[in-house]
C-alpha positions as YAML, in Angstrom:
chain: A
units: angstrom
residues:
- id: 1
  name: MET
  ca: [76.59, -65.98, 200.19]
- id: 2
  name: ALA
  ca: [76.66, -63.52, 197.31]
- id: 3
  name: ALA
  ca: [77.69, -60.71, 199.66]
- id: 4
  name: GLY
  ca: [80.44, -62.87, 201.11]
- id: 5
  name: ALA
  ca: [81.75, -63.73, 197.66]
- id: 6
  name: LEU
  ca: [81.77, -60.06, 196.66]
- id: 7
  name: ASP
  ca: [83.69, -59.18, 199.83]
- id: 8
  name: ALA
  ca: [86.21, -61.88, 198.96]
- id: 9
  name: VAL
  ca: [86.67, -60.42, 195.48]
- id: 10
  name: ARG
  ca: [87.15, -56.94, 196.93]
- id: 11
  name: ARG
  ca: [89.71, -58.24, 199.42]
- id: 12
  name: ALA
  ca: [91.61, -60.06, 196.67]
- id: 13
  name: LEU
  ca: [91.66, -56.96, 194.49]
- id: 14
  name: ARG
  ca: [93.01, -54.84, 197.35]
- id: 15
  name: GLU
  ca: [95.78, -57.35, 198.04]
- id: 16
  name: PHE
  ca: [96.67, -57.95, 194.40]
- id: 17
  name: PRO
  ca: [98.88, -54.84, 193.86]
- id: 18
  name: ALA
  ca: [101.42, -55.80, 196.54]
- id: 19
  name: GLU
  ca: [103.57, -57.82, 194.14]
- id: 20
  name: ALA
  ca: [104.06, -54.84, 191.84]
- id: 21
  name: ARG
  ca: [105.23, -52.51, 194.61]
- id: 22
  name: ARG
  ca: [108.95, -52.84, 194.09]
- id: 23
  name: PRO
  ca: [111.48, -51.44, 194.53]
- id: 24
  name: GLU
  ca: [110.07, -50.41, 197.88]
- id: 25
  name: ASN
  ca: [112.13, -47.22, 198.18]
- id: 26
  name: GLY
  ca: [110.03, -45.69, 195.40]
- id: 27
  name: GLU
  ca: [112.96, -45.04, 193.04]
- id: 28
  name: THR
  ca: [113.61, -47.10, 189.92]
- id: 29
  name: ARG
  ca: [117.01, -46.56, 188.28]
- id: 30
  name: LEU
  ca: [119.19, -48.92, 186.28]
- id: 31
  name: LEU
  ca: [122.77, -47.97, 185.48]
- id: 32
  name: GLN
  ca: [122.75, -50.06, 182.35]
- id: 33
  name: CYS
  ca: [120.36, -52.27, 180.44]
- id: 34
  name: LEU
  ca: [121.71, -54.45, 177.64]
- id: 35
  name: HIS
  ca: [118.36, -55.68, 176.44]
- id: 36
  name: LEU
  ca: [114.89, -54.30, 176.97]
- id: 37
  name: THR
  ca: [113.43, -57.67, 177.85]
- id: 38
  name: ALA
  ca: [115.64, -57.70, 180.96]
- id: 39
  name: CYS
  ca: [113.62, -54.75, 182.26]
- id: 40
  name: LEU
  ca: [110.10, -55.89, 181.49]
- id: 41
  name: PRO
  ca: [107.60, -55.21, 182.83]
- id: 42
  name: ARG
  ca: [108.97, -52.51, 185.15]
- id: 43
  name: PRO
  ca: [110.13, -48.99, 184.30]
- id: 44
  name: CYS
  ca: [113.83, -48.36, 184.22]
- id: 45
  name: ILE
  ca: [116.09, -45.38, 183.65]
- id: 46
  name: ILE
  ca: [119.09, -45.88, 181.38]
- id: 47
  name: ARG
  ca: [121.96, -43.47, 181.91]
- id: 48
  name: ASN
  ca: [124.16, -42.21, 179.09]
- id: 49
  name: ALA
  ca: [121.62, -43.51, 176.61]
- id: 50
  name: LEU
  ca: [121.76, -40.47, 174.35]
- id: 51
  name: GLN
  ca: [125.44, -39.56, 174.34]
- id: 52
  name: HIS
  ca: [125.73, -40.31, 170.62]
- id: 53
  name: TRP
  ca: [122.85, -37.95, 169.73]
- id: 54
  name: PRO
  ca: [124.02, -34.60, 168.30]
- id: 55
  name: ALA
  ca: [120.86, -33.13, 169.89]
- id: 56
  name: LEU
  ca: [122.34, -33.55, 173.36]
- id: 57
  name: GLN
  ca: [125.00, -30.94, 172.57]
- id: 58
  name: LYS
  ca: [123.09, -28.90, 169.98]
- id: 59
  name: TRP
  ca: [119.60, -28.35, 171.34]
- id: 60
  name: SER
  ca: [119.98, -25.08, 173.18]
- id: 61
  name: PHE
  ca: [117.45, -22.27, 172.86]
- id: 62
  name: PRO
  ca: [119.80, -20.31, 170.51]
- id: 63
  name: TYR
  ca: [120.18, -23.38, 168.27]
- id: 64
  name: LEU
  ca: [116.43, -24.00, 168.14]
- id: 65
  name: ARG
  ca: [115.82, -20.34, 167.41]
- id: 66
  name: ALA
  ca: [118.33, -20.36, 164.54]
- id: 67
  name: THR
  ca: [117.24, -23.72, 163.10]
- id: 68
  name: VAL
  ca: [113.45, -23.82, 163.52]
- id: 69
  name: GLY
  ca: [112.56, -20.49, 165.12]
- id: 70
  name: SER
  ca: [110.33, -19.37, 162.26]
- id: 71
  name: THR
  ca: [108.52, -22.73, 162.12]
- id: 72
  name: GLU
  ca: [104.95, -22.71, 163.42]
- id: 73
  name: VAL
  ca: [104.23, -25.46, 165.92]
- id: 74
  name: SER
  ca: [101.09, -26.66, 167.66]
- id: 75
  name: VAL
  ca: [101.07, -25.40, 171.25]
- id: 76
  name: ALA
  ca: [98.75, -26.49, 174.05]
- id: 77
  name: VAL
  ca: [97.59, -23.47, 176.05]
- id: 78
  name: THR
  ca: [95.88, -23.74, 179.44]
- id: 79
  name: PRO
  ca: [95.13, -21.30, 182.25]
- id: 80
  name: ASP
  ca: [96.95, -23.33, 184.90]
- id: 81
  name: GLY
  ca: [99.29, -25.72, 183.08]
- id: 82
  name: TYR
  ca: [96.99, -28.75, 183.29]
- id: 83
  name: ALA
  ca: [95.94, -30.16, 179.93]
- id: 84
  name: ASP
  ca: [93.59, -33.15, 179.58]
- id: 85
  name: VAL
  ca: [92.31, -32.80, 183.12]
- id: 86
  name: VAL
  ca: [89.08, -33.05, 185.11]
- id: 87
  name: ARG
  ca: [87.57, -29.72, 186.06]
- id: 88
  name: GLY
  ca: [84.25, -30.08, 187.83]
- id: 89
  name: ASP
  ca: [82.06, -32.36, 185.73]
- id: 90
  name: ARG
  ca: [84.11, -31.81, 182.56]
- id: 91
  name: PHE
  ca: [87.16, -33.45, 181.00]
- id: 92
  name: VAL
  ca: [88.92, -30.37, 179.67]
- id: 93
  name: MET
  ca: [91.42, -30.40, 176.82]
- id: 94
  name: PRO
  ca: [93.80, -27.51, 176.10]
- id: 95
  name: ALA
  ca: [93.30, -24.73, 173.63]
- id: 96
  name: GLU
  ca: [95.57, -25.22, 170.65]
- id: 97
  name: ARG
  ca: [97.49, -22.37, 169.08]
- id: 98
  name: HIS
  ca: [99.90, -22.38, 166.16]
- id: 99
  name: LEU
  ca: [102.84, -20.18, 167.11]
- id: 100
  name: PRO
  ca: [106.36, -19.68, 165.77]
- id: 101
  name: LEU
  ca: [108.71, -21.69, 167.94]
- id: 102
  name: SER
  ca: [110.73, -18.51, 168.46]
- id: 103
  name: HIS
  ca: [107.72, -16.97, 170.26]
- id: 104
  name: VAL
  ca: [107.47, -19.99, 172.56]
- id: 105
  name: LEU
  ca: [111.19, -19.60, 173.33]
- id: 106
  name: ASP
  ca: [110.70, -15.88, 173.98]
- id: 107
  name: VAL
  ca: [107.96, -16.67, 176.51]
- id: 108
  name: LEU
  ca: [110.12, -19.31, 178.19]
- id: 109
  name: GLU
  ca: [112.98, -16.81, 178.47]
- id: 110
  name: GLY
  ca: [110.74, -14.05, 179.81]
- id: 111
  name: GLN
  ca: [111.21, -11.86, 176.73]
- id: 112
  name: ALA
  ca: [107.54, -12.05, 175.70]
- id: 113
  name: GLN
  ca: [104.18, -12.75, 177.26]
- id: 114
  name: HIS
  ca: [101.31, -14.99, 176.28]
- id: 115
  name: PRO
  ca: [98.12, -15.74, 178.20]
- id: 116
  name: GLY
  ca: [98.18, -18.99, 180.12]
- id: 117
  name: VAL
  ca: [100.82, -21.72, 180.20]
- id: 118
  name: LEU
  ca: [102.44, -22.95, 176.97]
- id: 119
  name: TYR
  ca: [103.41, -26.54, 176.22]
- id: 120
  name: VAL
  ca: [104.61, -27.96, 172.90]
- id: 121
  name: GLN
  ca: [103.18, -31.45, 173.35]
- id: 122
  name: LYS
  ca: [101.22, -32.48, 170.26]
- id: 123
  name: GLN
  ca: [101.54, -36.23, 170.23]
- id: 124
  name: CYS
  ca: [101.00, -37.24, 166.59]
- id: 125
  name: SER
  ca: [104.67, -37.53, 165.67]
- id: 126
  name: ASN
  ca: [105.04, -33.75, 165.76]
- id: 127
  name: LEU
  ca: [108.82, -33.99, 165.49]
- id: 128
  name: ALA
  ca: [108.48, -35.32, 161.94]
- id: 129
  name: THR
  ca: [105.42, -33.31, 160.90]
- id: 130
  name: GLU
  ca: [106.32, -29.91, 162.40]
- id: 131
  name: LEU
  ca: [110.05, -29.91, 163.19]
- id: 132
  name: SER
  ca: [111.56, -32.17, 160.57]
- id: 133
  name: GLN
  ca: [114.69, -29.98, 160.38]
- id: 134
  name: LEU
  ca: [115.69, -31.46, 163.75]
- id: 135
  name: LEU
  ca: [115.43, -35.11, 162.74]
- id: 136
  name: SER
  ca: [119.08, -35.36, 161.73]
- id: 137
  name: ASP
  ca: [120.09, -34.53, 165.33]
- id: 138
  name: LEU
  ca: [118.84, -37.86, 166.70]
- id: 139
  name: GLU
  ca: [118.06, -41.42, 165.70]
- id: 140
  name: PRO
  ca: [114.70, -42.14, 164.02]
- id: 141
  name: HIS
  ca: [114.10, -44.87, 166.59]
- id: 142
  name: VAL
  ca: [115.85, -46.59, 169.50]
- id: 143
  name: PRO
  ca: [117.57, -49.53, 167.76]
- id: 144
  name: TRP
  ca: [117.85, -51.88, 170.74]
- id: 145
  name: ALA
  ca: [114.23, -51.17, 171.71]
- id: 146
  name: SER
  ca: [113.02, -51.73, 168.16]
- id: 147
  name: GLU
  ca: [114.87, -55.05, 168.11]
- id: 148
  name: ALA
  ca: [113.49, -56.14, 171.47]
- id: 149
  name: LEU
  ca: [109.94, -55.10, 170.67]
- id: 150
  name: GLY
  ca: [110.06, -56.34, 167.09]
- id: 151
  name: LYS
  ca: [108.75, -53.11, 165.55]
- id: 152
  name: ILE
  ca: [109.54, -49.48, 164.87]
- id: 153
  name: PRO
  ca: [107.82, -46.62, 166.72]
- id: 154
  name: ASP
  ca: [104.34, -45.45, 165.79]
- id: 155
  name: ALA
  ca: [105.20, -41.88, 166.75]
- id: 156
  name: VAL
  ca: [108.15, -39.67, 167.71]
- id: 157
  name: ASN
  ca: [107.10, -36.63, 169.73]
- id: 158
  name: PHE
  ca: [108.86, -33.39, 170.70]
- id: 159
  name: TRP
  ca: [108.18, -31.79, 174.10]
- id: 160
  name: LEU
  ca: [109.03, -28.27, 175.29]
- id: 161
  name: GLY
  ca: [107.30, -26.22, 177.93]
- id: 162
  name: GLU
  ca: [107.12, -24.23, 181.11]
- id: 163
  name: ALA
  ca: [107.64, -25.66, 184.58]
- id: 164
  name: ALA
  ca: [103.95, -25.05, 185.27]
- id: 165
  name: ALA
  ca: [102.93, -27.45, 182.48]
- id: 166
  name: VAL
  ca: [101.80, -30.71, 184.09]
- id: 167
  name: THR
  ca: [100.58, -33.99, 182.58]
- id: 168
  name: SER
  ca: [97.73, -35.37, 184.68]
- id: 169
  name: LEU
  ca: [97.64, -38.99, 185.85]
- id: 170
  name: HIS
  ca: [96.78, -41.35, 182.99]
- id: 171
  name: LYS
  ca: [97.95, -44.46, 181.14]
- id: 172
  name: ASP
  ca: [98.83, -45.13, 177.49]
- id: 173
  name: HIS
  ca: [98.56, -48.18, 175.26]
- id: 174
  name: TYR
  ca: [102.15, -47.67, 174.15]
- id: 175
  name: GLU
  ca: [105.59, -48.83, 175.19]
- id: 176
  name: ASN
  ca: [107.17, -45.47, 175.90]
- id: 177
  name: LEU
  ca: [110.86, -44.60, 175.47]
- id: 178
  name: TYR
  ca: [111.12, -41.11, 177.00]
- id: 179
  name: CYS
  ca: [114.38, -39.27, 176.28]
- id: 180
  name: VAL
  ca: [115.35, -36.05, 178.06]
- id: 181
  name: VAL
  ca: [117.66, -33.84, 176.01]
- id: 182
  name: SER
  ca: [117.80, -30.80, 178.30]
- id: 183
  name: GLY
  ca: [116.53, -30.19, 181.83]
- id: 184
  name: GLU
  ca: [114.71, -32.92, 183.72]
- id: 185
  name: LYS
  ca: [111.36, -34.64, 184.00]
- id: 186
  name: HIS
  ca: [109.73, -35.84, 187.21]
- id: 187
  name: PHE
  ca: [107.52, -38.92, 186.94]
- id: 188
  name: LEU
  ca: [105.06, -40.28, 189.48]
- id: 189
  name: LEU
  ca: [104.17, -43.85, 188.51]
- id: 190
  name: HIS
  ca: [101.69, -46.55, 189.43]
- id: 191
  name: PRO
  ca: [101.79, -50.10, 188.06]
- id: 192
  name: PRO
  ca: [98.70, -51.38, 186.25]
- id: 193
  name: SER
  ca: [97.99, -53.58, 189.27]
- id: 194
  name: ASP
  ca: [97.17, -50.44, 191.28]
- id: 195
  name: ARG
  ca: [94.00, -50.06, 189.21]
- id: 196
  name: PRO
  ca: [91.71, -51.01, 192.18]
- id: 197
  name: PHE
  ca: [92.97, -47.93, 194.03]
- id: 198
  name: ILE
  ca: [92.79, -45.46, 191.13]
- id: 199
  name: PRO
  ca: [89.37, -43.92, 190.48]
- id: 200
  name: TYR
  ca: [87.83, -43.44, 187.06]
- id: 201
  name: GLU
  ca: [84.66, -41.52, 186.28]
- id: 202
  name: MET
  ca: [82.88, -40.50, 183.07]
- id: 203
  name: TYR
  ca: [83.04, -36.84, 182.01]
- id: 204
  name: THR
  ca: [81.60, -34.61, 179.33]
- id: 205
  name: PRO
  ca: [84.48, -33.60, 177.05]
- id: 206
  name: ALA
  ca: [85.26, -29.92, 176.68]
- id: 207
  name: SER
  ca: [88.09, -27.65, 175.57]
- id: 208
  name: TYR
  ca: [89.57, -24.39, 176.71]
- id: 209
  name: GLN
  ca: [89.07, -21.51, 174.31]
- id: 210
  name: LEU
  ca: [91.25, -18.45, 174.49]
- id: 211
  name: THR
  ca: [89.26, -15.24, 174.04]
- id: 212
  name: GLU
  ca: [90.46, -12.05, 172.36]
- id: 213
  name: GLU
  ca: [90.75, -10.53, 175.83]
- id: 214
  name: GLY
  ca: [93.26, -13.19, 176.83]
- id: 215
  name: THR
  ca: [90.93, -15.07, 179.17]
- id: 216
  name: PHE
  ca: [89.86, -18.69, 179.04]
- id: 217
  name: LYS
  ca: [86.42, -20.23, 178.74]
- id: 218
  name: VAL
  ca: [85.38, -23.88, 178.73]
- id: 219
  name: VAL
  ca: [83.36, -25.00, 175.71]
- id: 220
  name: ASP
  ca: [81.73, -28.43, 175.45]
- id: 221
  name: GLU
  ca: [82.69, -30.74, 172.60]
- id: 222
  name: GLU
  ca: [79.16, -31.57, 171.45]
- id: 223
  name: ALA
  ca: [80.07, -34.31, 168.97]
- id: 224
  name: MET
  ca: [82.17, -36.36, 171.41]
- id: 225
  name: GLU
  ca: [81.00, -39.10, 173.75]
- id: 226
  name: LYS
  ca: [81.76, -39.02, 177.46]
- id: 227
  name: VAL
  ca: [85.37, -39.70, 178.41]
- id: 228
  name: PRO
  ca: [86.62, -41.96, 181.21]
- id: 229
  name: TRP
  ca: [89.34, -40.16, 183.15]
- id: 230
  name: ILE
  ca: [91.07, -40.11, 186.52]
- id: 231
  name: PRO
  ca: [89.73, -37.24, 188.65]
- id: 232
  name: LEU
  ca: [92.44, -37.55, 191.30]
- id: 233
  name: ASP
  ca: [95.55, -35.37, 191.60]
- id: 234
  name: PRO
  ca: [98.24, -37.66, 193.05]
- id: 235
  name: LEU
  ca: [100.16, -34.66, 194.39]
- id: 236
  name: ALA
  ca: [97.18, -33.59, 196.53]
- id: 237
  name: PRO
  ca: [94.74, -36.51, 196.59]
- id: 238
  name: ASP
  ca: [91.27, -35.99, 198.02]
- id: 239
  name: LEU
  ca: [91.33, -39.01, 200.31]
- id: 240
  name: ALA
  ca: [87.96, -38.14, 201.81]
- id: 241
  name: ARG
  ca: [86.43, -38.68, 198.38]
- id: 242
  name: TYR
  ca: [88.82, -41.40, 197.18]
- id: 243
  name: PRO
  ca: [89.97, -43.25, 200.33]
- id: 244
  name: SER
  ca: [91.20, -46.33, 198.42]
- id: 245
  name: TYR
  ca: [94.01, -44.27, 196.90]
- id: 246
  name: SER
  ca: [95.70, -44.20, 200.32]
- id: 247
  name: GLN
  ca: [96.56, -47.88, 199.73]
- id: 248
  name: ALA
  ca: [98.43, -47.13, 196.50]
- id: 249
  name: GLN
  ca: [102.16, -46.55, 196.70]
- id: 250
  name: ALA
  ca: [103.54, -44.37, 193.94]
- id: 251
  name: LEU
  ca: [107.00, -44.81, 192.47]
- id: 252
  name: ARG
  ca: [108.84, -41.57, 191.81]
- id: 253
  name: CYS
  ca: [111.80, -40.96, 189.54]
- id: 254
  name: THR
  ca: [113.60, -38.07, 187.89]
- id: 255
  name: VAL
  ca: [114.91, -38.40, 184.33]
- id: 256
  name: GLN
  ca: [117.83, -36.09, 183.66]
- id: 257
  name: ALA
  ca: [119.42, -34.82, 180.47]
- id: 258
  name: GLY
  ca: [121.01, -37.66, 178.52]
- id: 259
  name: GLU
  ca: [118.87, -40.30, 180.20]
- id: 260
  name: LEU
  ca: [116.08, -42.50, 178.84]
- id: 261
  name: LEU
  ca: [113.08, -43.78, 180.77]
- id: 262
  name: TYR
  ca: [111.50, -47.01, 179.60]
- id: 263
  name: LEU
  ca: [107.85, -46.77, 180.69]
- id: 264
  name: PRO
  ca: [105.88, -49.96, 179.98]
- id: 265
  name: ALA
  ca: [102.43, -49.77, 178.44]
- id: 266
  name: LEU
  ca: [99.49, -49.40, 180.83]
- id: 267
  name: TRP
  ca: [101.57, -47.91, 183.66]
- id: 268
  name: PHE
  ca: [99.85, -44.87, 185.14]
- id: 269
  name: HIS
  ca: [102.01, -41.76, 185.08]
- id: 270
  name: HIS
  ca: [101.89, -38.11, 186.15]
- id: 271
  name: VAL
  ca: [104.63, -35.84, 184.80]
- id: 272
  name: GLN
  ca: [106.24, -32.54, 185.81]
- id: 273
  name: GLN
  ca: [109.32, -30.86, 184.39]
- id: 274
  name: SER
  ca: [111.95, -28.21, 184.89]
- id: 275
  name: HIS
  ca: [111.37, -24.91, 183.10]
- id: 276
  name: GLY
  ca: [112.28, -25.13, 179.42]
- id: 277
  name: CYS
  ca: [112.87, -28.88, 179.51]
- id: 278
  name: ILE
  ca: [113.35, -30.40, 176.04]
- id: 279
  name: ALA
  ca: [112.47, -34.05, 175.46]
- id: 280
  name: VAL
  ca: [111.64, -36.55, 172.76]
- id: 281
  name: ASN
  ca: [109.66, -39.73, 173.22]
- id: 282
  name: PHE
  ca: [109.17, -42.80, 171.06]
- id: 283
  name: TRP
  ca: [105.82, -44.58, 171.20]
- id: 284
  name: TYR
  ca: [105.81, -48.26, 170.26]
- id: 285
  name: ASP
  ca: [102.37, -49.81, 169.96]
- id: 286
  name: MET
  ca: [101.81, -52.36, 172.72]
- id: 287
  name: GLU
  ca: [101.09, -56.01, 172.10]
- id: 288
  name: TYR
  ca: [97.45, -56.81, 172.83]
- id: 289
  name: ASP
  ca: [98.42, -60.09, 174.41]
- id: 290
  name: LEU
  ca: [97.86, -61.80, 177.75]
- id: 291
  name: LYS
  ca: [99.20, -58.77, 179.66]
- id: 292
  name: TYR
  ca: [96.51, -56.59, 178.11]
- id: 293
  name: SER
  ca: [93.85, -59.23, 178.82]
- id: 294
  name: TYR
  ca: [94.92, -59.41, 182.46]
- id: 295
  name: PHE
  ca: [94.58, -55.64, 182.80]
- id: 296
  name: GLN
  ca: [91.15, -55.66, 181.16]
- id: 297
  name: LEU
  ca: [90.05, -58.37, 183.61]
- id: 298
  name: LEU
  ca: [91.40, -56.38, 186.56]
- id: 299
  name: ASP
  ca: [89.63, -53.26, 185.29]
- id: 300
  name: SER
  ca: [86.34, -55.13, 184.87]
- id: 301
  name: LEU
  ca: [86.56, -56.72, 188.32]
- id: 302
  name: THR
  ca: [87.36, -53.35, 189.89]
- id: 303
  name: LYS
  ca: [84.23, -51.85, 188.36]
- id: 304
  name: ALA
  ca: [82.04, -54.86, 189.19]
- id: 305
  name: ALA
  ca: [83.20, -54.86, 192.81]
- id: 306
  name: GLY
  ca: [82.34, -51.18, 193.18]
- id: 307
  name: LEU
  ca: [85.94, -50.15, 193.85]
- id: 308
  name: ASN
  ca: [86.02, -47.69, 190.94]
...
């Protein structure tokens, strides 16, 4: 009886994600959205969302070099472009360097070299803390989103990097307004209801360290507890090891310059970009309401049923 009940739970969990798999063509794009609540809880792309931002016309490499080129910024450096990623039995975070933004631009333009792959991606409101000279080129928040969500953003982040810089599959506890100023971003998305198909394992945390010789070594973070992370690469999934992932159906979308992606909290996302893409995102803290409780229940049932 117990085995039969467990099988029933597993079957229900496998069938549960079907309702979230829309639109079925795998592309989510809205031409206009008058109010954020009309889009919840699915991602949507809003065209012409940033036309009133001076940044859309100003933020070229020459402008950044002239305005903030001498400013030191935090830069994630990795050997292969993957930061916050599973490597073997470790969850590996990037090395962090403080470099003049002009040097990052030189590397992106091929005028200078630096070991590894560079990505300006520090996510603690780095636009305000490191590049405040650029704040006047955009709004401090997204007014219609702030009105709909009833709050202002917790963080406003600046992103700039090489095409090889990739964000591994993960989820955030934030409502995310992702704005592309130059270039384009490529998102692979899974709804929270795909959790039964997405594996999590516990890993010892570690970080890349860049040696004086320009090579990388992995060093354990002794003071940190183990980290739950997704070991699967959705671009090349190991279906022999994670067969359940074959039942997941990713949504894919490209966010182009001048467009804004609304990415709801708890949606899994994997991100790639064009070389030298410039973006800003606004993180609004999620409401820990019934939606969050539902996800926690789904997560707990997935683990209890052995589908993790």
